[in-house]
Structures are given as C-alpha cells and as structure tokens.
N, C-alpha and C positions, 0 to 999 in steps of 0.2 A: 919493883914489879914482882907480883906473885904469879906463878904459873903452876898449874896442876893438870894432871892427866886423869881421866876417869872414864868408866864404862857407863854409857847411858841406856844400854839395853842389849839384846841379843837377837841374832837373825833367826830365820826359820831353822837353820841347821845348827843353831847354838853358838855361832861365832860372836865374839864381842863387837859391839859398835862403840868406837872410842871417840872421845872428845878431848879437846885441849881448851882450858879456860885461862885467859890472861886478865889479871886485874892490874891496871896501870898504876903508876905512881900518883899520889894525890894531886889534884888540880882544883882550882877555885870554883870552876863551873862544870859539874858533872854532865856528861853527855849520855843519851840513851844507849842502852846495851845493843850490841851488834851480834848477829849470828850469821856465820857463813857455813854452807854445807855443800858437799859434792858427791858425785858418783851415786846418785839415787837411781840412775840407770847403769847397770853393770858393764855395759859396753862403752862407757865414757870414762875410762880409767885415767885419761889425761887430766881430768879435773881433780882427781885425788892427788896427783902429783903436785898440782898447782897450790892446793891448800897445805900440803906438807911443806912446800917451799916457803909459803907465807908464815906458817907456824915457826919454822926454823928462824926466819928473819926477825920475828917478833920477840924472840929471846934476847937478841942484841939491841933491837930498836923497838921498844914497847909501843903498843897501840895507844891512841889518844882517848880510848873509851874501853869500858868493860867489853871483852870480846870472847865469844865462843866459836870454836872451829870444829866442825865434824868432817874430816877429810873423806870419809867413805861411809855412806848410809847403807848401800846395798853390797855388803861384803861378799855374800854368796854369789851374787851376780858377777862381780868383778873377777872373782876367782874362776868362775865358769865361763866368762866371756859372753854373758847373756844380758840383754837389756832388762829382763824381768828378774824377779827374785826366785828363790827355789820352789815356790808355789806357782810359778809362771804368772805372777801378778805384776802389772806395771805400777810401781809404787807411787809414781806421780799422777796416777788416776785414782788413787785409793783414799784421798782425803775427803773428810765430811764437809761437803758443800752442797748448795742447792742444785748444782749442775751434775753431781755425781751420777754416773751411769747413764747419762743422757747425751746422745748425739756424738759420741766419740768415733774414732776411726776403727775399722776392723782390726782385731788383734790387740786392742788396748788393754783388755782384761783388768777391769777395775776392782775385782774382788767380789765376794758374795755380798758383803755389806761394807759400808765405809769404815775405814780404819781397822780392818780385821787382820792386818799383817803386823807382825812384831816390829819390823823396821819402821813402819809408819807410826806405830804406837810410841816407839822410843823417841822419835823426833817431836811428836805432839806433846809428850810428857815433858820434854826438855823446854819447849816453848812455854808451856803452862807454868813451869817452875821459874824461869828466868825472865820471861816477858820481854823479849827483844822487840824494839820498835823498828829496827833496821835489819833486814834479812837479805842476804845475797846467795842465790842458788847458782851453782856452776854446772853448765851442760856443754855438750858438743853434739853435732858438728856444724852448726850454722855459724855465721860470723855476724853477731849482732849483740846489742844491749837492749833488752826488753824490760818492761816494768808492769807492775800491777799496783793498785791502791795508790798510796802516796809516794810512789817511787820514781816519778818522772824526773824530778830535779836531780836526784842522785844518779839516775841512769844517764842523764846528759853529761854530768860531771865525769862519770867514769868513762863514757864514750870519748870525751875529749882527751883522755889520758891513754886510751888503748887504740884509738883510731878506728874503732868499729862503728858502724851506723847505729843510730837509735831507732828502734822499731816498736811501735805501739801494739801491733797485732802479729802474733806468730804466723798467721796465715792458715791455720788449721785449728779445729776445735780441741780444747784441752779440758774436758769436763772432769771434775774431781781432782784437779791439779792443786799443787801447793799454792800457787798464785791465786787460784780461785777462792780458796778458803782464807788465806791470811792477807792477801792484798785486796781483792775485790770486796770480800764480805767483811773483813775486819779492819780494813783501811790502814794496814801497816805499810811501811816503806819496803816494798818487795822488788828486788831487781834480779832478773835472770841474765847472767852473762854466758853467752854461747860462743865457744871458741871453735875455729874451723880445722880441728885436728882430730884424726882418728886414733892414732897410736900415742903411746906415752912419749911426749916430746917436750923438751925444755923450752921450745919456742913459744908455747902457749903461756908459760910463766913469764918469759921475757916480754911478750906482748902486753900482758895484763898486770904486771907487777905494780906499776904506778896506780892503776885503777883500783886494785885491791887495797893498796895502802891508803888511798883516799877514802875508801869506804870505812876503814877502821880508825882513821886519824881525825883530822880537824873539823870536817863539816858538822854542823849541828844536826 
C-alpha cells in the first residue's frame, strides 16, 4: 500500500490544507476513487478528529479502493472556533451550482461569487484532478446520514453500521452547497455524515468507524 501526504491548497490566512492519499494493494477489479473530507465548518472540529483516526487506521489496514482524505478544509475556522472561514464566508454555500446565492438562511454568507474562496478552490481542484465518484462529507451536530445524487444506497449501508437515521432532506435550504454541485447536479455518490457532538470527542469515531470503513472498503 502506498501512502503519501500532500498540500492541496492554502487558506485565506495562508495555512496549508493537507490531504492523505492511500493507494491500496493491487486487486483484480478496481473500484472508483473515494474522497472523504471534514471540518469545512470550523466549529465542527470533531469531524477532523474522525478522519485523522481513519487515516491512522488505514496505514495498518489499507482501504479497498483509491482513497483521498482531507481531515480539515477550513483550517482558519477550526483554529478560530468559527463556522465560517477567515473572510466570514460559509464554505459549504460557496460552491458553483444553480442554487448558489438563492434562498439560503440569514447569515449563510455564500461569497461574492461562487468558488471565490481559496479553501473551496482547493477542494474543487482536487476533485477535478482525481475524479472521485464516491464522496463523504463529515459534519456535526445533527445525528443523521444524508445523501445527494447517487448516494442513497451508500447512505443506507453506512447508517446500518453507525445506527444513525437515514434522512433524505436536511430540513432547511442549502443553496451553493457541496451536495448541490457534486450530488444533485453531477450525480456523484455524495453522503453527508452528521454526528451529534460539539466538542472533539472520541465517541464520534467509535460510533462511525465501521461506517467510514465501509465507505472506503468493499462496496462497489
């Protein structure tokens, strides 16, 4: 198994956005690439811990597919303890989609134009380069597994393994979201895993370990 660490971009304040890439041992039937990312909202640092734990485990137990992990997209926000980035933009409302800037909640701050934030640009560039068909975004503090695009089957499989309910609608508008662009509009397998924890807590990892492993292992 080949593992490498790399910087995929930089934040508003110039901090590196890091990724870990796992290339599994050869297998007869290659599976589509997976991407997992967390902490696109800076006040959801528990999700960063979860993907750091997953990356540690994959060293000893390699994934069943080519896997990219970005533990922390909004590095500035995590360090400041704020949902938005250093420009006060909600990065998960900043993606280029037909819904961008329309009908969001007060305070969503989607940016002046779609994908004008460096953190968004880094994630978009990575996706354009590696073309993942399976994408899992980690959020908090709801307790659910949500999906967009072709992600329903994976969402149900992950829900069986973490015990969280499967929810097809977040219950509020998410214009310009990651799921709107890559799930609804591009038809990729997009799952949003929401954990019910505010602080950095190992329980989130313990709850969801099997579900995250499922996403990077055997399913086609």
